[in-house]
C-alpha positions in Angstrom: -0.1 -0.2 0.0 1.0 3.3 -0.6 0.9 5.5 2.0 1.4 9.6 2.7 2.3 11.3 5.7 1.2 14.9 5.2 1.6 17.3 8.2 2.8 21.2 9.3 4.0 23.2 12.3 7.4 24.6 13.4 8.7 22.8 16.8 7.3 20.3 19.2 7.7 16.6 18.8 5.4 17.0 15.0 8.9 15.7 13.2 9.1 13.1 15.2 6.1 11.4 15.8 5.8 11.4 12.0 9.0 9.6 11.9 8.0 6.8 14.2 5.2 6.3 12.4 7.3 6.6 8.8 9.6 4.3 10.5 6.7 1.5 11.6 4.9 1.3 8.5 7.8 1.2 6.3 8.3 -1.5 8.6 5.4 -3.4 7.4 6.3 -3.7 3.7 4.1 -0.4 3.0 5.6 2.8 1.3 5.4 5.9 2.6 6.4 9.4 1.5 6.4 12.5 4.0 5.7 16.0 3.2 6.1 18.5 5.6 4.3 21.4 4.6 6.2 24.1 5.2 8.6 22.4 3.2 7.1 22.1 0.0 7.2 24.1 -2.7 4.0 22.6 -4.8 0.5 20.9 -3.6 1.1 17.1 -3.5 -1.6 14.6 -5.7 -3.0 12.4 -3.2 -4.6 10.5 -6.3 -1.3 7.6 -6.1 -2.4 6.9 -2.0 -4.3 4.3 -0.5 -4.0 5.9 3.1 -3.0 9.4 3.8 -1.9 10.6 7.3 -1.9 14.0 8.6 -0.7 15.9 11.2 0.2 19.2 13.0 1.2 20.4 16.7 -1.7 21.9 17.7 -0.8 25.8 17.7 -1.6 28.5 20.7 -1.4 29.0 24.3 -5.3 27.0 25.0 -4.9 25.0 22.0 -7.2 24.6 20.0 -5.4 25.5 16.8 -3.9 23.9 13.9 -0.6 24.9 11.1 -2.7 26.7 9.2 0.1 26.3 6.4 -1.4 22.9 6.7 -4.9 24.4 5.9 -4.6 26.1 3.0 -2.1 22.9 2.0 -5.6 21.1 2.5 -7.8 23.5 0.9 -5.7 24.0 -2.1 -5.4 19.7 -3.1 -6.9 17.6 -4.8 -7.5 13.8 -5.3 -8.9 13.2 -1.5 -12.3 12.2 -2.3 -13.0 8.8 -1.2 -9.5 8.0 0.6 -8.7 7.0 4.0 -7.1 9.6 6.1 -5.7 9.4 9.9 -5.6 12.8 11.7 -2.6 12.8 14.7 -1.6 15.7 16.3 0.7 16.5 18.7 -0.8 18.6 22.0 0.6 22.0 23.3 -1.3 22.0 26.7 -5.2 21.9 25.9 -7.7 21.9 23.7 -5.9 19.1 21.3 -9.6 17.7 20.5 -10.7 20.5 18.8 -7.4 20.9 17.0 -8.3 17.0 15.4 -11.9 18.0 14.7 -10.7 21.1 13.2 -8.4 18.5 11.0 -11.9 15.8 10.4 -13.7 18.7 9.4 -11.3 20.3 6.6 -10.4 16.5 5.3 -14.0 15.6 5.2 -15.1 18.6 3.0 -12.4 17.5 0.8 -14.3 14.1 0.5 -12.0 12.1 2.8 -13.1 9.4 5.4 -11.3 9.9 8.6 -11.2 6.3 9.9 -8.7 6.7 13.0 -7.2 10.0 14.9 -4.9 10.4 17.8 -3.2 12.9 20.0 0.5 11.9 20.8 2.6 12.9 23.4 5.4 10.1 23.4 6.4 8.2 20.3 5.3 4.7 21.9 1.9 6.1 21.1 2.8 7.4 17.9 3.9 3.7 17.0 0.6 2.9 17.5 -0.9 4.1 15.8 0.9 3.4 12.9 0.8 -0.3 14.0 -3.0 -0.4 13.5 -2.6 -0.2 9.5 -3.3 -3.7 9.7 -6.8 -3.1 9.9 -6.9 0.6 7.4 -5.6 -2.1 4.4 
């Protein structure tokens, strides 16, 4: 299966948990592409992927927000219709659930089917989320 991990946010643990998710999925024999939206100069076509992971660091003092660059990227993309998606965030202090809901809403507006989501504080939680891929195939 071909998997895309799309993520955004500066600093924090977002890069670390993305690497754990990627390596865990690859160890299960799947092809993985990672795109950090802040470093991407063009919008990725989602047509070639069977599964898309979308993650962000929770932004703001009280949380509830996620990377505005990621939001813009998702609004401009194509090919999410009918794709399975997994949402993950790395929380700051509070309101991780609100950030997850906002990302899920944006994905569902684009036609994606969100099949799982998580707030990830530790690499072991990221590994557990990635291991669930077998039930998503």
